[in-house]
N, C-alpha and C positions, 0 to 999 in steps of 0.2 A: 664620563666626566672624571678628569684626574685633578683632584684638589689635595693639596698638602694641608690636612686639617691640623696637624701639630703646629705648623707655621702660623696658621690663622689663630690658633689658641694662644700662642706666644705673643702675637701682635695685639690681642685684645685683653688688656690688663684689667679692665673693669669687671670682668666676669671671674669671680673667685673660683679656686680649684674645687671647693666643696660642691659647687654646682654640678660638676661632672661626676663627683664621687658619691654624692647622696642621691640615690635614685628614688623615685616616687612610684615605681612599678611594684605590683603585688602579685604573688603567685596565684595563678588561676585554678580554682577548684575543679577537679576532674568532672564532677557532675554538671558543670556549666559548659564544658567544651562542646558537647553534642548540641546543646541548645544554641550556642553561639554559631556553630557551623550551619544551623538551619536558618539563621537570620540573614536576610539579604543585606549586604553592606552598603553604607552610604558611599564609601570610597575604599579602594584597596590598591596600594602601590608599594614599590620598593623604595624605602627612605633610608637615610644614613643617621644612625644614632650613636651616642657614646655609651659603650657597655662598661659599667663599673666593675663587672666580674672579670672581663678580659682586659680592662683598662686600655681600650682602644676603640676606634671608630669602626663600625660594621655596617654593611649594606644588608638590610633585612626587610622582609615583607611586613607591612603594618596594615592592620584591619581596623576600619573605622565604622562602628555601628552606633546607633543612638546612645549617646552618653558614655560610650566605652571606646577606648583605644586598646586593641589587643595586639601584642607583640610576642610571637612564639607562645610560650606557656605563661605569660604575664599579662596583666591588664592595668589600666588606669581609668578611674572614674573622672570624666571631664568636668562635671559640675562642681567638683571639689578643687579645681585648678584655676589659677590665674594665667592668662596668656600674655606673653610679651614678645613683640617683634624685635629681632636683632638686626637693625638696619645697617649696622657697620659691616656686616658680612657681604653686602652687595658690592663693596669695593673689590672683592675677590671673586665675583661672579658666584657667590654662594649665598643661598637664601635660607634663613634659619629662624626658628622661634623657640622660645623657652616656656615650658609648662611647669608651673610651681604649685605645690600643695604643702600641707603642713608636715609631710613626711620627707619631702625632697624635691628634686627637679628632674626634668627630662629635656634634653636638647634634640630637636628634630631638624635635619638638614635636607633640603629639597634639591633634586637633581637639576632643575632648571626653573626659570621664572614662571612658566605656564603651570607647572605642577604646584608651585608655591601659591599662585593666584587661585588655583582650584581648591586647595586644602584649607587655607587660612580662613576664608569667610565661613566655611562650614564648621570649623573648629571654634570660631568665635561665637557661633550661635549656641554652643553648649558650655563654654567656659565662662568664668566670671571676668567682667571687663572693668575698666576704670575710667576716670574723667567723665562721670555722668553730667556734672554741671557744665562742662564744656560743650556737651553735645545736645542736652535737653534743657528745657525750661518748664518749671511747674506753672500751670495755669489756674487750676481750680480743684478744690477738694470736693469730691462727690459724697463720700461717706468716710468714716474714721479710717485713716491709713491708706485710702485709695484716692488717687489724683488723676486729673486729665493733664497730660504732658504733651509737649510739642518738640519734634526734632528740629534743631536750629537750622540745619542745612536743607533737609528735604521738605520742611514745613508740615510734615505729616503728624497726625494726632495719635496718641496711644493712651492706654490706661495703665497706671503704675501703682503697685503696692509698695509702700515705703516703710521699712522696718528698722527700728533703732537697734544697734548692735551692743548696747550697754549691758543687757542681760545675756550673759554667755549661754545659759541653759536654753533660752528660747531661740537663740541663734543656732544651736545644735539641732534643735527640732526643725527650724526653718530650712537649714541645709539639707536635712533628710527629706523634707518635702520637695525641695528643689530637685533633688536627685530623682525622685519619683516622677515629677512632672516632666523631667527631661526624657524619661524612659518610656512612658506610656501616654497615650492620647485618648480622650473620651469626651463626648459632648458635655458631660456634667463636671469636667475638670477644666480649669482655665488653661488655655493654650499659651504656654510660656515662650516668649520670643527671645529675650535677653535678660541677663542678670548683671547688674553693676554693683560695685562695692567700693566704698571709701572708708575713711577713718571713723565715720559716725553712723552710716546707714547702709542697708542693703536694698537695692531697688529691683523689684521684679516687674518686668515690662511685658504687657499683653497688647493684643490688638484693641483698638478703641471700642469701648462699650460703656454704657451707663447702667448702674445697678442700685438696688436697695436691699438692705438686710430684711429678711422675712420678719424678724422681731420688730424692726422699726415700722414696717408697713402695718403690722397689727396694732401697734401703738398709735398709728396715725388714723385708725378707724377702719382698716380694711376688714371686710367679712368675706371669706371665701365661699363660693357656692360648692355644691357637692362634687361637681366635675373637676373644679380647680383643686379642691382638697385631695381628691383621688389622684390627680395628675402629679401633684407634689410627692405623695407617698410612693407612687409607682416609679417615678424617676429616681427616687432615693434607692429603691429596691434594685432597679436596673443598674445603678452605679455600683452597688455592693456586688452584684453578679460579676461585673467586669473586674473589680478589685480582687475578688477571690480568685478569679482566673489567673491573675498575676501574683498570687500569694501575698496579697497586701490587705490590710484592713485600714479603716479611716480612724476610728477611735474617738472622735469628738463631733458627732452629728448632733447639732443643736440648732434652734431657730436663728441664732445670731451668726452661725457659720453656714447658713444657706443664703446665698445671694440670688436675688431675682433680677434677671436681665430685663430692664424696663424698655428696651428698644427692640425686643424680639416680637415677631408677629404672633407667637404662641407663648405659653407659660414655660419659660426656660429657666432652669436653676443651675447654679454652680456650687459645688461643695468646696469649702476652703478651710484653712487652719486645721490641718490634720494633726492629731495630738502627738503621735510618734509613728513615723512610717518606717517599717522594717519588714523583713521576712517574718511571718507569723511566729509568735512564741520565741523570739530571739532576744528581746530587750528586757531589762529588769522591770519588775512590776511597779516599783516606786516611781519610775520615770513616767509611767502612764497615770498613776494615781495623782501625782502632783500637777498634772496638766489638764485634768478632766474634772468638770463640776460634779460634785458628789451625787447630785440628782440623776446623773446620766451614767453612773457606774452600775453595771449589771450585778445582781445579788450574788451570783456565783463568784465574781471577782472580789467583792467585799468580804466574802467568807473564805477567800484564798483557796477556793476549790477549782479555779480555772484561770487561765491567762486571757488577755484581750484577744479577740478574734472576730471573724465575721458574725459569729453568734452574738457577741456582746454589741456589735454594731446593729444587729436586728433589734435588740432590746432598746437601743437608743432611738431607732426609728419609731418603736412603740411609744417611747416617751414623747417624741415630737408629735405623733398622732394624738396622744392623750392631751398634750399641751394645746393643740389646735382644736380638738373636739370640745374640750371644756374650757376654752379660753374666756376669761373675764376681762372685758376691756377696761384697762387703766394703765397708766404709764408705768412700765416695768423696765428696770435697768438691766435685768438679765432674764434668762429663760428658766430660772430656778423653779423646780417643782418640789414643794415641801414634802408631800407624801402622796403616793398613788392611792387614791380612794376608789377601790373597786365597787363600793356601794353606789358611787355615781354611775358607774356602768350598769349596775343592777337596776337603779332607779330609771335610767334612760330606757333600758330594755323593757321595763314594765310599762312605761308610757307608750312606747312604740307598739307593744302588743295590744293596747287598747284602741289603737287607731288603724283604720282600714286603708285609707288612701295616703300615699306619700306626700301629697300637697298639704293635707291636713296636718301631717307630722311636722312638716317644715313650718307652717304657720303657727302651730302650737308651741314649738320649741324656740322659735325666733323671739317670742314674747317672754320666754323663760330666761333664767339667768345666763345660761350657756348658749352661745350663738351658732355653733357649728356642728350640732348633732343632727344627723339627717336620716340614717337608716340602720336597721338591725345588723346587716352584713358588715357595715363599718365598725360597729361595736364588737362584732365577733372577731374581726381581724385584730382590733385593738387588744382584746383580751388575750388572744393567742400570741401576740408579739411580746406581751408583758409577762407571759407565763414563765415558770422556772425552766432552766436550761434544758432538762431532759424532755419536757413537754412542750417547749417553745416551737412554734411553727418553723418549718424549714424554708430556706430562701426560695426554692422553686415553687413550693406550695403557696407562699405569700404572693409571688408574682402572678400566679394563676388563681388567686382567691376570687370567690364569687362576687365580692364587692365590685371589683373592676369589671367583671363579666356583666353584672347587672346594669352598671352604668352604661356600658357599651350598648347593651340591648335597648335601653331606654332612649339612647341618642340616635339610634339608627333611623327612625322616621324623620328626624329633624335634619339629617344630612342632606336630604333631597330639597328641603326648603331653605335655600341659601339666604333668604332675606330675614330669617328668624334665628340668627345665631345668638347664642348666649353671649353676654358681654364678656370681653376678655379682661384679664387682670389689668391690662393697660388702661381700659376704659374705667374700671373701678378706681384706679389711682387718679384718673382725670377728675372723677366726681369728688374725690377727696382733695383736689387741687394740689396734688403732689407729683403730677406727671410733667415731663419736659416737652410734651406735645411734639414728639419726634415721629418721623415716619418709619416704615419698616427698615431695619438695619440689615447690613450684609449678613447672610447666613454663614454659619461656621463652615470651615473647610471640610471637605469630604474626608472621612476617616477610613483608612485602609487597614483591614485586618484579615487574616487568613480565615478565621471563623467570623461570623458577623458580630459586631460589638453588641448589638441588641437583637436577640432572636425574636423578640415580641415587638419589633419596630412598627409593623403594620398596626398592631393593637394600640400602641401608645399614640400613633398618628391619628387614629380615629378619635381619640379623646382630644388631641390637640386641635383638630379641625373645628371643634366647638368653641374654641377660645380665640377666634379671629376678631379683628377690630370691628366694633360696632360703627357702621358708617354714619349713624345719626347721633354721634357723641355730642356732649354738651359743649357749647361755645365757651371760650375762655372768659373769665370774669374780668372786670375792669382792673382789679388788682394784679391780675396775671398778664394784662395786655403788654406791658413793657417787657416783662420777663419772656413772653412768647416771641416778641419781635427780636430781642437780643439772641434768643436761642436759635431762631430760624436763620439769622445772619451767621451765627457760629456754625450751624449745621451745614449751611450752603458752602462755607469755606472748607469744611471737612470733605464734603462730597466732591468738590473740585480737586482736592489734593489726593483723594483716595485712588489707589491703584489696585487692580486685581491681579494677583500673582498666583500662578499655578503652583501648588505645593503638594508634595508627597512625603509621607512619613511611614516608615516601616516599623512595626512594633517589635520591641525587644524588652526582655526583663532585665532590670538592672541588678548588679551584684552589690548587695548591701554590705 
């Protein structure tokens, strides 16, 4: 294709000269080159860009991997960019887009229309978009900051997290989280589809789902049985294993940052609101301390003896387990833990040592002040998670702890008796009259990874099998009759509009 780009540039006066001269490309670290070369690209083509160094247009190979655009020895993080179509170039049979970030701009010219149509939709799925209100309408708030939205053209439903951009510090943290969600995929992390931004809000759009915060469910009267409690902790540990593999930590694991998918047929959770996502030990400590509740900061960090890491995340899971184990039902605005009282663990272990049968243990402690203490192995894991850093249990040991093994062994005889399933979390919520009475929702897309995302997948599935829906669940009350009717109508509309699209995603680690 022979195009006089200088003539096109002269004809389009609305594009300032600095757009060409201020590049947003960054030098690629050498240690990342081999890693990128091992990643299967989404797209790879020869495109025409404007080189600010050579001050001319050049035809060069462009590599597109999840959330990254790699050009020679430079890269661009797509989640930090806004994408703009340059429609005026079509008059000259040239198809182009502009990628803009806080550091500069990049113009990409495509050789023909088919190439343009192939690249642009995929780039849009990673970049920030605009005109949210023109494309979507807000329908219903399900929990704080989370809404059911509908695409005006396709009529499909999605779930959106809506974040105000007034606080610049939290926006920086959110942008860092967006970058991570664009680069990795895991069942316990929300699958981000698009990001929109306007002058007031950032909109993170996910596939349709309904959820509740774990803290809110506890305040509504939810009491977890031992299998459900173990399932939550095991899923959190499995999530840490995946994050560590990608050199990332979460930093803010609390009951209010654990979302329970109320439409899943098993107890599925999502970890949200990462405190500060980065390569481990790269960011200033004060950034972490200012965004994490004091109760969930590991003692070694408070004493300035260590920086946030997977080890401090393990401590936070220990605090969550402590919070759930010794939960006292009353309306709590947050998940604050005033002080870790190891004497409570000692007292519970003393009670357990005096009881022979596990059923007696449950009946005894249900009548006590704390509702979710079940067995000695649970308390052993709790104590080891809350230990000092040098003595704290390692992640691999925690995943294979005998608490999970004991529960698996106890459940084995019940697997064969399909009619005697334990009630699922969904059924418990129904008994509390907080369920939406919805049926099994579409399972998450298959995650593709060279090593498996969860090495203990079979193990956790054995636990999940015990959490299927109770077929003899309570009928809706009169008060909920109208709510049920409206929801069934809403759900039917969703099912009619829903499409199943085959998706593939190849994992890559983002460059932070």
